[in-house]
C-alpha positions as CSV (number, residue, x, y, z in Angstrom):
1,X,-31.4,-55.8,-69.8
2,X,-33.8,-53.0,-69.0
3,X,-33.4,-49.4,-70.1
4,X,-31.4,-48.0,-67.2
5,X,-29.1,-51.0,-67.1
6,X,-28.4,-50.5,-70.9
7,X,-27.7,-46.8,-70.3
8,X,-25.2,-47.7,-67.6
9,X,-23.2,-49.8,-70.0
10,X,-23.8,-47.6,-73.1
11,X,-20.1,-46.8,-73.4
12,X,-19.1,-50.4,-73.9
13,X,-19.3,-52.7,-76.9
14,X,-21.0,-55.8,-75.7
15,X,-23.3,-58.7,-76.8
16,X,-26.8,-57.7,-75.9
17,X,-27.6,-61.3,-75.1
18,X,-24.8,-61.5,-72.5
19,X,-25.1,-61.3,-68.7
20,X,-23.3,-58.3,-67.1
21,X,-20.4,-58.7,-64.7
22,X,-19.7,-56.9,-61.4
23,X,-16.2,-57.8,-60.4
24,X,-13.2,-56.5,-58.4
25,X,-11.5,-56.9,-55.0
26,X,-13.4,-57.1,-51.8
27,X,-11.8,-53.8,-50.6
28,X,-9.4,-51.2,-51.9
29,X,-5.9,-52.2,-50.7
30,X,-3.7,-50.0,-52.8
31,X,-3.6,-48.3,-56.2
32,X,-1.5,-51.0,-57.9
33,X,-4.0,-53.8,-57.0
34,X,-7.0,-51.8,-58.2
35,X,-5.3,-51.0,-61.5
36,X,-4.2,-54.6,-62.1
37,X,-7.6,-56.0,-61.4
38,X,-9.6,-53.4,-63.4
39,X,-7.2,-53.7,-66.4
40,X,-7.4,-57.5,-66.5
41,X,-11.1,-57.8,-66.0
42,X,-12.0,-55.0,-68.4
43,X,-9.8,-56.6,-71.1
44,X,-11.4,-60.0,-70.6
45,X,-14.9,-58.5,-70.8
46,X,-14.0,-56.8,-74.0
47,X,-12.8,-60.1,-75.3
48,X,-16.0,-61.9,-74.4
49,X,-18.3,-58.9,-75.1
50,X,-19.6,-58.8,-71.5
51,X,-20.7,-55.5,-70.0
52,X,-18.5,-54.8,-67.0
53,X,-18.8,-52.8,-63.8
54,X,-15.8,-52.5,-61.4
55,X,-16.5,-53.2,-57.8
56,X,-14.5,-52.5,-54.6
57,X,-15.5,-51.5,-51.1
58,X,-14.0,-48.2,-50.0
59,X,-14.3,-49.3,-46.4
60,X,-15.3,-52.6,-44.7
61,X,-17.7,-51.8,-41.9
62,X,-18.8,-55.4,-41.4
63,X,-15.8,-57.4,-40.1
64,X,-15.8,-60.5,-37.8
65,X,-12.8,-59.3,-35.7
66,X,-12.1,-55.8,-34.5
67,X,-8.5,-56.3,-35.7
68,X,-9.5,-56.9,-39.3
69,X,-8.4,-54.5,-42.1
70,X,-11.1,-51.8,-42.8
71,X,-9.5,-49.6,-45.5
72,X,-7.0,-47.0,-46.5
73,X,-9.2,-44.0,-45.8
74,X,-12.6,-43.2,-47.3
75,X,-11.8,-40.5,-49.8
76,X,-8.5,-42.0,-50.8
77,X,-10.2,-45.3,-51.7
78,X,-13.2,-43.7,-53.4
79,X,-10.8,-41.6,-55.6
80,X,-9.0,-44.8,-56.7
81,X,-12.3,-46.5,-57.5
82,X,-13.4,-43.5,-59.6
83,X,-10.0,-43.2,-61.3
84,X,-10.1,-46.9,-62.3
85,X,-13.5,-46.4,-63.9
86,X,-12.4,-43.3,-65.9
87,X,-9.1,-44.9,-67.0
88,X,-10.8,-48.1,-68.3
89,X,-14.1,-46.6,-69.4
90,X,-16.3,-48.7,-67.1
91,X,-18.9,-47.8,-64.5
92,X,-18.0,-48.4,-60.8
93,X,-19.7,-49.4,-57.7
94,X,-19.1,-49.6,-53.9
95,X,-21.2,-50.4,-50.9
96,X,-22.4,-47.9,-48.3
97,X,-23.2,-48.7,-44.7
98,X,-25.1,-45.6,-43.3
99,X,-27.5,-43.0,-44.7
100,X,-24.8,-40.3,-44.2
101,X,-22.5,-42.1,-46.6
102,X,-24.8,-42.1,-49.6
103,X,-24.2,-38.6,-50.9
104,X,-20.5,-38.8,-50.3
105,X,-20.1,-42.1,-52.2
106,X,-22.5,-41.0,-55.0
107,X,-19.9,-38.3,-56.0
108,X,-17.5,-41.1,-57.0
109,X,-19.5,-44.1,-58.2
110,X,-22.3,-45.0,-60.6
111,X,-24.0,-47.6,-58.5
112,X,-24.6,-47.7,-54.8
113,X,-24.6,-51.2,-53.2
114,X,-26.5,-52.0,-50.1
115,X,-25.0,-54.8,-48.0
116,X,-27.1,-57.8,-47.3
117,X,-27.1,-57.3,-43.5
118,X,-28.5,-53.7,-44.1
119,X,-31.1,-54.4,-46.8
120,X,-34.0,-53.6,-44.4
121,X,-32.6,-50.3,-43.2
122,X,-35.2,-47.8,-44.4
123,X,-33.2,-44.7,-44.0
124,X,-30.2,-46.2,-45.8
125,X,-32.4,-47.3,-48.8
126,X,-34.1,-43.9,-49.0
127,X,-30.8,-42.0,-48.8
128,X,-29.3,-44.2,-51.6
129,X,-32.4,-43.8,-53.7
130,X,-32.4,-40.0,-53.3
131,X,-28.9,-39.7,-54.9
132,X,-30.5,-40.7,-58.2
133,X,-27.9,-43.4,-58.6
134,X,-28.7,-47.0,-59.5
135,X,-29.2,-48.9,-56.2
136,X,-28.1,-52.6,-56.0
137,X,-29.6,-54.2,-52.9
138,X,-28.2,-57.5,-51.7
139,X,-30.8,-59.9,-50.3
140,X,-30.3,-60.5,-46.6
141,X,-29.1,-64.0,-45.6
142,X,-32.3,-64.1,-43.5
143,X,-34.8,-63.2,-46.2
144,X,-36.6,-64.8,-49.1
145,X,-36.8,-63.5,-52.7
146,X,-40.4,-62.5,-52.4
147,X,-39.8,-60.5,-49.2
148,X,-37.4,-58.2,-51.1
149,X,-40.5,-56.6,-52.6
150,X,-40.4,-54.2,-49.6
151,X,-36.8,-53.0,-50.3
152,X,-37.8,-52.4,-53.9
153,X,-40.9,-50.5,-52.7
154,X,-39.0,-48.2,-50.4
155,X,-36.6,-47.2,-53.2
156,X,-39.4,-46.6,-55.7
157,X,-41.4,-44.6,-53.2
158,X,-38.3,-42.4,-52.8
159,X,-38.6,-41.6,-56.5
160,X,-35.9,-43.9,-57.9
161,X,-36.8,-46.7,-60.4
162,X,-33.1,-47.7,-60.9
163,X,-32.8,-50.9,-58.9
164,X,-31.0,-54.2,-59.0
165,X,-31.4,-57.1,-56.5
166,X,-28.6,-59.5,-55.7
167,X,-28.9,-63.1,-54.4
168,X,-26.1,-64.1,-52.0
169,X,-27.4,-67.2,-50.2
170,X,-29.3,-67.9,-47.0
171,X,-28.0,-68.7,-43.5
172,X,-27.7,-72.5,-43.1
173,X,-27.0,-73.2,-39.4
174,X,-24.5,-71.0,-37.7
175,X,-21.5,-71.1,-40.0
176,X,-22.6,-71.8,-43.6
177,X,-24.8,-70.5,-46.4
178,X,-26.9,-72.3,-49.0
179,X,-28.3,-70.9,-52.3
180,X,-31.9,-71.3,-53.1
181,X,-32.1,-70.7,-56.8
182,X,-35.9,-70.1,-56.6
183,X,-34.9,-66.7,-55.4
184,X,-33.7,-65.6,-58.9
185,X,-37.1,-65.9,-60.6
186,X,-38.9,-64.7,-57.5
187,X,-36.8,-61.5,-57.4
188,X,-37.1,-61.0,-61.2
189,X,-40.9,-60.9,-60.5
190,X,-40.3,-57.6,-58.8
191,X,-39.5,-56.2,-62.4
192,X,-35.9,-55.5,-61.7
193,X,-32.6,-57.1,-62.9
194,X,-31.2,-59.8,-60.6
195,X,-27.6,-60.5,-59.9
196,X,-26.0,-63.7,-58.5
197,X,-23.2,-63.1,-56.0
198,X,-21.0,-66.1,-56.8
199,X,-18.4,-65.5,-54.1
200,X,-20.2,-64.3,-51.0
201,X,-22.7,-67.0,-51.3
202,X,-19.9,-69.4,-50.6
203,X,-18.8,-67.8,-47.4
204,X,-18.6,-69.8,-44.1
205,X,-19.3,-66.9,-41.7
206,X,-19.0,-66.7,-37.9
207,X,-16.0,-69.0,-37.6
208,X,-14.4,-69.2,-34.1
209,X,-11.1,-68.1,-35.6
210,X,-12.5,-64.7,-36.2
211,X,-11.9,-65.0,-40.0
212,X,-14.7,-65.9,-42.4
213,X,-14.1,-69.1,-44.3
214,X,-15.3,-70.1,-47.8
215,X,-15.5,-72.6,-50.7
216,X,-14.1,-70.9,-53.7
217,X,-13.8,-74.2,-55.6
218,X,-17.6,-74.0,-56.0
219,X,-17.7,-70.5,-57.7
220,X,-18.1,-72.1,-61.1
221,X,-20.9,-74.3,-59.9
222,X,-22.8,-71.3,-58.4
223,X,-22.2,-69.2,-61.5
224,X,-23.4,-71.9,-64.0
225,X,-26.5,-72.6,-62.0
226,X,-27.3,-68.9,-61.8
227,X,-27.0,-68.5,-65.6
228,X,-29.2,-71.6,-66.1
229,X,-31.9,-70.1,-63.8
230,X,-32.0,-66.7,-65.6
231,X,-29.8,-64.3,-63.7
232,X,-29.1,-61.0,-65.5
233,X,-25.7,-60.4,-63.9
234,X,-23.0,-62.1,-62.0
235,X,-21.0,-60.7,-59.0
236,X,-17.5,-62.1,-58.6
237,X,-14.9,-60.9,-56.2
238,X,-11.4,-61.5,-57.5
239,X,-7.8,-60.9,-56.5
240,X,-4.4,-61.8,-57.9
241,X,-3.6,-63.7,-54.7
242,X,-6.6,-64.4,-52.5
243,X,-4.4,-66.0,-49.8
244,X,-3.0,-62.6,-48.9
245,X,-6.2,-60.5,-49.6
246,X,-7.0,-58.2,-46.7
247,X,-10.7,-59.2,-46.8
248,X,-12.8,-62.2,-47.9
249,X,-9.8,-64.0,-49.4
250,X,-11.3,-67.4,-48.4
251,X,-14.1,-67.1,-51.0
252,X,-12.6,-65.0,-53.8
253,X,-11.7,-66.2,-57.3
254,X,-8.0,-66.1,-58.2
255,X,-7.7,-63.5,-61.0
256,X,-5.9,-65.8,-63.4
257,X,-8.9,-68.3,-63.3
258,X,-11.4,-65.7,-64.4
259,X,-10.8,-66.1,-68.2
260,X,-11.6,-69.8,-68.3
261,X,-14.7,-69.3,-66.2
262,X,-16.0,-66.5,-68.3
263,X,-15.4,-68.5,-71.5
264,X,-17.6,-71.4,-70.1
265,X,-20.3,-69.0,-68.8
266,X,-20.6,-67.2,-72.2
267,X,-21.2,-70.5,-74.0
268,X,-23.7,-71.5,-71.4
269,X,-25.6,-68.2,-71.6
270,X,-25.9,-68.6,-75.4
271,X,-27.3,-72.1,-74.9
272,X,-29.8,-71.1,-72.2
273,X,-31.3,-68.1,-74.1
274,X,-31.7,-69.8,-77.5
């Protein structure tokens, strides 16, 4: 972990050899769900000495169907995200979709996430950078790891060195994604921490049903391979009951399966970095 990542997690007791975990629901659905997930994941991360950041979208701007759930209201959702972080003593993150959203979201969260489809939007990257928050940019499904140098450059030129990059697969035909693990060392070459998105990389987008599909049974495979290839952090969306989740349920990890997965990944990490 570099200095600004260590500072983000400075309030937590963690193994410095560990990967960090970004985890939470796809979108804020209600206060009870946010509390249940943050409580469970933060407890597991304390158990395994993994630095943890809670993630939830305050609003879903990118949906396949116009009838899909988008959120409970921007400020209401952001307040729940912020409150969860304060209650459990963890940093929090959410994604933003337009430059005008950056300063608003920055009042509530520690890390601003740039969605993959928007990773080339210069005004969005600059607005996020100018908040002074850590900026996590998801690599577009249409880009290579080396090409993410330009996103990093835009943020740095705006005066912000606090950057993460996240791998989340590449488009494979019209309705599938595939992960090229070469992108992890390629993006680490930009001198920033790299995260593996273990759930969105298993999406099957653009389905004719209007609902994105997925392969959650492969989350463990994606995560293990990412640890083996040197990722600094893992991104895992999780929900107590993905079948009724209001967004991305088809590729989320069921919350009660997270403990067993983390136990395996911690052991693998120790083996890899020896």
